[in-house]
C-alpha positions in Angstrom: 106.3 111.5 122.6 103.1 113.4 121.9 104.6 116.6 123.4 107.6 116.4 121.0 105.5 115.7 118.0 103.1 118.6 118.9 106.1 120.9 119.4 107.5 119.9 116.0 104.1 120.4 114.3 103.8 123.9 115.9 107.3 124.8 114.7 106.5 123.7 111.1 103.3 125.6 111.1 105.0 128.8 112.4 107.7 128.4 109.8 105.2 128.1 107.0 103.2 131.2 108.2 106.4 133.2 108.6 107.5 132.2 105.1 104.3 133.3 103.5 104.3 136.6 105.4 107.8 137.3 104.3 107.1 136.5 100.7 104.0 138.6 100.5 104.9 141.6 102.7 108.6 141.4 103.2 109.7 142.3 99.7 107.4 145.3 99.6 108.9 146.6 102.8 112.4 146.0 101.7 111.7 148.0 98.5 110.2 150.9 100.5 113.2 151.1 102.8 115.7 150.7 99.9 114.0 153.5 98.0 114.0 155.8 101.0 117.6 155.1 101.7 118.7 155.8 98.1 116.8 159.1 97.9 119.2 162.0 97.3 119.6 164.5 100.1 117.6 167.7 99.5 118.9 171.1 100.3 117.2 172.7 103.3 115.7 175.6 101.4 115.1 173.8 98.1 111.3 174.1 98.7 111.6 177.8 97.7 112.4 177.1 94.1 109.4 178.2 92.1 108.0 180.4 94.9 107.0 183.9 94.0 107.8 187.0 96.0 108.3 190.8 95.9 111.4 192.9 95.9 111.3 195.0 99.1 114.8 196.6 99.3 118.1 197.2 97.5 121.2 196.6 99.6 124.8 197.6 98.9 126.1 194.0 98.9 127.8 192.4 95.9 126.7 188.8 96.8 123.0 189.6 97.5 122.0 193.0 96.4 118.3 192.5 96.9 115.9 191.7 99.8 112.9 189.7 98.7 109.7 189.0 100.7 108.2 185.5 100.2 105.2 184.9 102.5 106.2 186.5 105.8 110.0 185.9 105.4 112.6 188.3 104.0 115.4 186.7 102.0 118.7 187.9 100.6 118.6 187.5 96.8 120.3 188.3 93.5 119.0 188.6 90.0 119.9 185.8 87.7 120.8 188.2 84.9 121.1 191.9 84.6 119.9 191.9 80.9 116.5 193.4 81.7 118.0 196.0 84.0 117.9 196.1 87.8 114.8 194.9 89.5 112.8 197.7 91.1 111.3 197.7 94.6 107.8 196.2 94.3 108.7 194.0 91.3 107.2 190.4 91.4 110.0 187.8 91.2 110.2 184.0 91.0 112.9 181.9 92.7 115.0 179.8 90.3 117.7 178.6 92.6 118.9 178.6 96.2 122.5 178.8 97.3 122.7 178.6 101.1 120.7 181.6 102.3 120.8 183.5 99.0 118.0 183.2 96.4 118.5 183.6 92.7 115.4 185.3 91.2 114.0 186.3 87.9 111.2 188.8 87.0 107.9 186.9 87.2 106.4 186.2 83.9 103.0 188.0 83.4 103.6 190.4 86.3 
């Protein structure tokens, strides 16, 4: 009978310890995983928005008439508006949007 009562006592103690661990840590972990699961998917090249670069080439392409260098990479780009005239080679630009592999750029303020 001592073995059964010892086993029952151990089960109760383990249950109480598990309950307190679940109450203190469990809800925090559930919230972390829930927030991670509900995060919206990001576009692959979204990190480029806000980056600055330089126009390096004009191309005869209606969808992406510019080549822009950002860091060590060259990207296809288009100007967001043609109001200020065409962007010249060497002009500093800032990325405002990304659509697939084509960047939308505007002249950089203060450049």
